[in-house]
N, C-alpha and C positions, 0 to 999 in steps of 0.2 A: 039596149042594147048591147051585146056579147063586148067581151075583148077582145076577142079573132076581130068578127067587124070592124070593129076601131079598128085598129091595125092594118086588115086591108082598107080600109079608108083613107088613112093614114097616106099607104103605099102611093094610089089613084090620087092623090093629092096632087102630087109631084111637088111635095113642101116638106125634106128632113126633120122640120120640125114637131109638126101637125101627125107624124107615125113617129116623135120620139115621147111625143108626151102624153102616149099611153105607157108607157117603161116606169119603173119604179126607178129612181134616183138610183139607187146600186142595183138594178133592174142584172141578170146572164142575158146574156142573148147568145144563144148555140145554134148554127146554119152550118148545116151541110148540104145546101141546094147550092151556095156558090161555088163548089165542087166543078157545076159542067161548065160556068163561067170564068170561072178566073184558075180552078185545077187547084182548091186547095177552099178548106172550110173555113168560118169565121167563126170567132168565140167571140165576144163581148163584154164586159164586166160593170156597164153605166148607162144609166140613160147618154150622158155628151157622150161616148164613146159609140155609141148607138146612131146617134144624131150625127156624130161626123161621116162615118161607114153610108148611112142611107145619105147625107149630102151626096157622096160621090156614085151613086147608085142613081140617086134622082137625075144624072143628067142622061141617064141611057131611057131615061121614060118609061119607069116599070108601071106594067097595066094587070093588077091581077082580079080575079073573080072565080068566088067561091062556089066547091063543086055542094060539102054537105059539109054541116058544123054540127057531132051530136057531141054533146059536154061539154069539153076543153076541149075534142078535136079536131081539126078542120082540113078537109081538103081543099085545094085550089088549086088552080094552076096561074100563072107568072107570066106575061110577054116582057123579055130585057132583050136590050143586044140582038134580035133577027133572032128569036131563039123561044121557046115553049118551055117552060117549068113545067115537070106534074110531082106539085108541090103536098106532104103533113106536115102541118104544124101544130102542134101539142102548148096546150098553156099549164105549164110545169107544179106554178106556184103562184098565187095571185095575194097582191099586200093592197090597204087601202082602196081599194079601186083600179089597180095598176100592176099590169103587168110584173112578178118578177121576177120570176127564171121563164124561158121562150124556146121550144126546141125546135127546130125542122127537118125535112130532111126529105129527098129526092124520093117518090114511091115510086117512078121506072126511069 
């Protein structure tokens, strides 16, 4: 299974620890999709910070569905806080079977 598919499984699990487990300990998580929810982008620089961030996000019960996955680029939709986010994420760098660098942008 591709790491981006595991990322989506982590979101849908509702468990921040499950999601964070696909990231390297010193991973970079660059997410501009959060602008639509909170008015600002999120930039996190460790698995621990990613877990903390998603512990908060999981309170809103996000659900994601993959539309396409080509190489290390995934287009997907996420329903959260009564909104539908149309997202495009790129696995920028992988290390030892974990996500080292992740970039998420709004598609529309």
